[in-house]
Every structure is written in structure tokens, then in C-alpha cells.
N, C-alpha and C positions, 0 to 999 in steps of 0.2 A: 845050645839051640842046633839041633839039627836042618841043615838047610838042605833041601832037593837039588840036583843038579839042575838047572837052568838051561832051556833051550834057545840060545841067542840066534837071532836072525839080524840082516841088514835090509834097509829097504830097497824096494825093487827100481827105487831110482837112483840107487848108488851105482857108479861105473863099475865096469868088470875089472881095471886095473886097480883096485882096490886102495882107491884115493883115500882124502880125509873122510871119514864116515864113523856115524856111532852105530853100535848093535842094542838090539832091544830083547830082552825076554819078558815075556807076559806070565803071570801065577794069578791065582782066584782074586788075590787083592791087591797087587801091589806090579807096578810095570819096575823095570828094572832094565837102567842105561849104564853102560859104558865104552869108551875108547874102542876102537877096533883097531888102532894101531897098536895099543899096550894093553893086551886084556888081563895083565897081570895086576894094573893097577886096580884100587876100588872102585866098585860101580855105585850108584846112589841108586836108589829106589824111591817110587813115589807113588800116593795112591790114584785109583782109577780115576776118580774124580778130578784130581789137583793134574792127571795125564790129557784126559779130556779137554779141561779148561785151558792147558797148554798148546795142543794140535789145534783147536779152534781157533787161539789168537794166532797162530805159525802160520794157518789157511788166509787169513786176514790178510797177510802181505805187510 
């Protein structure tokens, strides 16, 4: 399978020191998530609906 290069970004809430953080890349159908401290490790992907449920749950505190 040919995977296009992903455009990774950190949250605007991440500190400038590069502390523990995750990076996210968005495609048409999936959200990819990886550890910013070790980008060579495999990342995981979740569908847009699953991501929306996760963000909603996380926002609840």
C-alpha cells in the first residue's frame, strides 16, 4: 500500500520546550497519532468518528 507523507502537528497547548506531547496528522478518513519524543515508533490511526468521540470525552475532564 502506498501511504502519502503525513503532515504532523502538535497542539497549540504544547509547550515550546518539547515536553511530553503527541503529534497528530489528519487525512480524509483517519486521524494519525504518534509520540513526539520518538517519531520512529509506529503510530496509530483512528477513524474521524472515533476521534470525535475521544475529543468529546477528553473535553469533559
